[in-house]
C-alpha positions as CSV (number, residue, x, y, z in Angstrom):
1,A,-4.0,-18.6,-4.6
2,T,-3.7,-16.1,-7.7
3,V,-7.4,-15.3,-7.8
4,L,-7.3,-14.7,-4.1
5,A,-4.3,-12.0,-4.4
6,T,-6.2,-10.5,-7.4
7,Y,-9.1,-10.3,-5.4
8,F,-7.4,-8.7,-2.3
9,I,-5.7,-6.3,-4.7
10,S,-8.6,-5.2,-6.3
11,Q,-10.4,-4.4,-3.0
12,S,-7.6,-2.3,-1.3
13,A,-7.6,1.3,-0.9
14,P,-6.0,3.0,-4.2
15,D,-2.7,3.9,-2.6
16,I,-2.4,0.4,-1.4
17,R,-3.5,-1.2,-4.7
18,K,-0.6,0.8,-6.3
19,K,2.0,-0.7,-4.1
20,L,0.8,-4.1,-4.3
21,K,0.2,-4.4,-8.0
22,R,4.2,-3.4,-8.0
23,A,4.7,-6.4,-5.5
24,K,2.4,-8.8,-7.6
25,D,4.5,-8.5,-10.8
26,S,6.0,-11.9,-10.0
27,P,3.0,-14.4,-10.1
28,Q,4.7,-16.5,-7.3
29,T,4.4,-13.5,-4.5
30,P,3.4,-15.1,-1.4
31,M,0.1,-13.8,0.1
32,A,2.0,-13.1,3.4
33,D,4.4,-10.7,1.3
34,L,1.1,-9.0,-0.3
35,V,-0.4,-8.4,3.2
36,K,2.8,-7.3,4.7
37,T,3.2,-4.7,2.2
38,A,-0.5,-3.8,2.5
39,F,0.1,-3.0,6.3
40,T,3.2,-1.2,5.6
41,V,1.5,1.3,3.4
42,F,-1.4,1.6,5.8
43,N,0.7,2.5,8.7
44,G,2.9,4.9,6.7
45,R,-0.2,6.9,6.0
46,E,0.0,8.7,9.1
47,E,3.5,9.6,8.7
48,A,3.0,10.9,5.1
49,Q,0.1,13.0,6.6
50,E,2.1,14.5,9.2
51,Q,4.9,15.4,6.8
52,Q,2.2,17.1,4.5
53,R,0.9,19.0,7.5
54,Q,4.4,20.4,8.6
55,A,5.4,21.6,5.0
56,H,1.9,23.1,5.0
57,L,2.7,24.9,8.0
58,Q,6.3,25.9,7.1
59,Q,4.9,27.4,3.9
60,K,2.5,30.0,5.9
């Protein structure tokens, strides 16, 4: 399971990898928690992009 988690983290996008590395600090982190974290980061991308777009529009 540890090898699978390491492979999963190494194949992730950079923003997801950063979060997963923090979550994996505990060697007993279940794979389901890693996947849940990855989905949370992935789904949060749109919100972050929208916030950046709004901030950029307000600066103009």
